[in-house]
N, C-alpha and C positions, 0 to 999 in steps of 0.2 A: 828366667821362667816365672810365670805368674803362679803364686802359691794358691792353695785351695781356697783360703779365706777371701783373697782378692777376687778370685774367679766368681765365687758365689755372690759377692757384693755387686759386681758388675752385671751379673745375670739377673739378679733381683731388681736392680735399677732399670734394666731394659724391659722386664715384664711389667713393672709399674708404669713405665712410660707408654707402653702399648695399651695397657688397661685405661690409662688416663685419656689417651687419644680416642679410644673406642667410646668411652663415656661422653667425651666432649662432642664427637661427631654424631652421636646418637640423638642429640638434641637439636641438630641442625636440620631444618626443613629444606629439602632440595626442591626448588620450584619445578613444576611439571608443566609441559605445554598444555594450554587450555584446549579442551576438546571442542571441535567444531560441532555445532548443532546440526542434526540431520534433518533435511527437508524432503518431504514427499509432495510432488505436484499432482493435483487432482484435476484432470482435464488437460489433454495434450494438443490443444489447438494452436493457432498462430502465436499467441502471446507466450505460452509456455515453451513452444518449440524454438521460436526465433529470438526471444528476448530473455525469459527467465532462466531457462536451462543454460544458455551460454554465460549469463551473468553469474550463475552459481559455480562456474568454473574459475572465477576470479575473486569470489568473496573470501574474506579472511576469517569470519566467525561462524559461517554456516556453509553447508555443502549439500549437493543433490545426492540423496541416497535411495530414494524410492519414487515410484509413480503409481497412479491409479488411472486405469483406462479400460474402456469396454471393447477395445480393438486389439485382438491378439497380435496382429501384424505390427502395430505401433509398439506394443510391449516388447516384441523381439528386437525391433530396430533400436529402441532406446536402450535396451539391455546391452546390445553390442556397442553402441556409440558411447555410452557412459559407464560401461563396466558395472552395471547394476547387478546385485545379487538376486537370485530367484525369490528368496524369502522377502524381498523388499518390493516385489511387483504384485500389485493388487488389482482386482476387478471391482466393479461397483457392487457385485453380489457378495463378495467376501470382505468388503471394506472394514466392517466392524472388528474383524480379527486383528486389525492393526494395533489394537490395544495391547497385544502381547508382544509387540516388536519394540524392544528398547533402543534400536538403532535410529528410530524415527522420533524426533522431538517435536516437529512442526508439520502441520498440514497446511499447504497453500492451496486455497480453493480458486480455481481458474475456470469456472463453469458459467453457463448462462445465469443471469440474476435469479431466475425462478428456482434454481437449485441451491442457492447459497445458504439459505436457512437450514435446510435438511442436512447438508454435509458439514456445516459448522457445528450443529448440535451433535451429530454423530461423532465428529472429531473430538469435541469437548468431552463427551461421554467416554471416549477412548483414552482420555487423559493427555491429549496432545494440544499444544498451543496452536492457535489458529491465525493464519494470515488469509485475508479474503479480498479478492479484487473488488474494485468499485464497479457499479453501484453496490452498496452493501447488501441490499435486498429489495424486494418489491414494495413493501409497506413498512410503516413505522412499527407495527405490531411484530412483524417478522424480525426487524432489527432488534427490538427489545428482547424477543425470545432468544436471539443469538447472544446478546450481552448477558442475559440471565444464565444461560447454559454455561457459558465460560466462567462466570463468577461462581456458580454453584459447584463446578468441578475444579475450581482453583487453577485455571489455565488462562493465559493472556489472549487477547483478541486485538488484532491490528488490521486496518483497512489500507489497501494498496494505493494511497494517494502519494505517488512517488515524488511529485513536485514539491511537497512539503520538505523533502530532504535535499532539495536542489538549492545551491548557493544564491542564485539570482532571485529566486522566489523568497528566500530567507531575507535578502536585502530589502525587497519590497515590504515585507512584514516589519523590518526594522525601521524603514522610513515612516510607516504608520505609527509605530509605538513611540518614536522619538519626535514625531511631527516635523520631520526635516523640511518638508515643503508646506507646512501649515496644516490647517484642518481640512479633512477630505470633504469635497462637495459632491462629487459624482464619480461613477465607475462605468466603464464600458468593457464588456467581456464577451468575446465571440470565439467559438471553436467548432470546426466542421471539416468534412472532407467529402469528396464525391465517391460514393459507393456504387460500383457498377453491377453488383450482384442482384439477382432477381429472385433467388430462392434461398434465403438464409434465415437463421433463427432471429436475427436482428429485425426482421420484418414481421415477426410473429408476436402478437400481444401476450400470449400466455407464457412465453419464454422470457419476457422482459425486454422485448425489442422496442424500437423507437429511438429517435435521435436524443430525446430528453434523458432517458436512462443511460444511454451509452456515452454520448459526448457531452450532454447537457450538464452533467455534474461537474465538469471542468470549469466552465464559466460560473456556474452557481457557487461552487466551493471557493473560487477565486474572489468573488465579491465578498465573501465572509472573511477570508484571511486578509484581504486588502483593506477592509474597513474595520475589522475587529468587532463587527456588529451582527446581530441576527435580524433578518427582514421581518417587518410587521405586516406587510401586505404585498400582493402580487397581481398583476394583470397580464394574462398570457393569451397567445394566439397560435394555433397549430395550422400547418399548411403542407401541401405537397405539389410538386410539379410533375410527378409520375404516379398518378392514382392507380394505374394498372399494376404497379409494384407495391405501393404502400396502401394496401387496402384495409389493414387493421391498425396500423400505427402511423404516427406523423413522420414525415421526411424532414420537416423543419419546425422548430419551435422558437418563437420570440417571446421573451418574458421580461417585464419591467418590475423591478423590486423597489420597495420603499423601506427605508430604515428610519430609526429615530434621529431627531436633529435635522430633518430635511434632506438627508443623504439619499441619493437615488442610484440605481444601476440599470443600465440598458443591456440586455443580454440576448444572444442568438446562438442557436446550435443547429447543425444540419448534416444530413447525409447527401445533400444535393449540391454542395459547393464548399470549396476550401476557404478556411479562415482560421486565424490563430493569433489573437491579440488581447492583451489586458492593458487598459489605459486608465490611470487614476488622476483626476483633476483635484487640485488642492487650492487653498487660499493664496499660496505663495509660489505656485508653479504646478508642474505635473511630472509624472514618470510613467513608464510603460515597459512591458515586455512583449516582444513580437519576433518570434513566437514565444508563447508563455507555457506551452505544454508539449513541446516537440521531443521525441525520443532522442534526436540528435543533439539536443541542447537548447537552452533558452538564452535569449540575449535581449538587451533593451537599452534605453537611454532616458535622460531626464531633461527638464526644461533648461537647466544650466549647463548642459553639455556633458554631464557625467555619463560614462558608458558602463553598462552592466553586462560584462562579458566574462564572468568567472566560468571556468570550465569544470566539467565533471566527467571522468572517463566512462563511467557506466552508471546511469541513474538507478537502474534496477538493483545493481550490486550494492550501491550506497544505501538504498532503502532497506534491503534485506539485512545488510550488516548492522545498520542502526537498530533495526528491530531485534536482531539476534542479541546484540549487546544489552538491550533493555531487558531481555529475558535472563541473560547470564548474570547481569548486575542487579536484577530485581528492581528495575527502575520503570517508571511509567512509559507507556508507548507514546511516540510522538503523535501518531494518528490512531487513537483508540476507537472502539466501536461506537462510542457516543458521538464522535465526529461524523461518522457515516450516517447515523440515525438523524442528526440535525439536517443533513442534506435531503434525506428521503422525506422528512416532514414537509419541507418546502416543495419537493417534487409532487407530493400529493396535493398541495395547495395549487400548484401550477395546473395540474390536470383538472381540478375542480373549477378553476377559472375558465379553462377552455370549455368544459362541459356546460357551465352556467353562463358563459359569455359575459363575465363581469369581473370587477375587481374583488378579490377575496382576501380577507384578513387571515393572518397566520397566528394561531394561538401558541 
């Protein structure tokens, strides 16, 4: 039999062991699964419905939690399809109350360009990070107002240039940085599709319609990331083959850009024909992507036979995950508001060139 003294000694030793274990584990930080950032889509047209919402079902660092729509039928459909909570469904009239919703971290603006500035500023005032589709806005002044609002309210701003997140585009940028094929001499960039619609906001000037705003920023932005330069002058020409439809805006825009060092770029964008190609000529060869901005994926080749065929399961998911990680880790956005502003500065010069029918310098 264990005597009383031995029993107490064993008992006290056990208590001490338990106490030690409790103290030791109290200092251990158990890692918790990082919360996905909540995204609310503003505007439920084609891009939100067919591309962004499905992409948000496979993202790792953000998720669809809310919507903003002016159509009750759409709100109900999305609620059922994506199991959205009633408190996360907003109309344009009660949009500002989103400030009180801690479930929503990010407002993704997918509206006509004429509405981008208003909803960006309202989102920033609500304390939400802003993702905004391209083109960033109608004017440089609007772009700057958006940047200032986000800075003032200490939220981030990113523009939806998804191809910057795409591996073949990143390879093109790497070729430029490393001068793999020598110094760049010229660039050709074209993007367009045939739009059969006859009554759409993209044919209305006040809404931000016209081929240049919608598709034109693709080749325009491509010349900038392909060369790493900002254009110093532009000569542009607007045209249409369907004047009965395109009464306010251009159906097609051709614009030639001039850069320092004699580098040039020939660009075209259109709602009247399909085209999708970025070609870069250098002193020691060339490289291209064709297509260079397709949702299904980009691919290309080089003058020495190298194929650019890296695949990406979902471009929109990659873009949103990259931007979400930038917010989580407090890192700079890959495509901040300043990038969108630079494109709109050139777009303004392009329209001046058309109006004045001459070459225009870009300040």
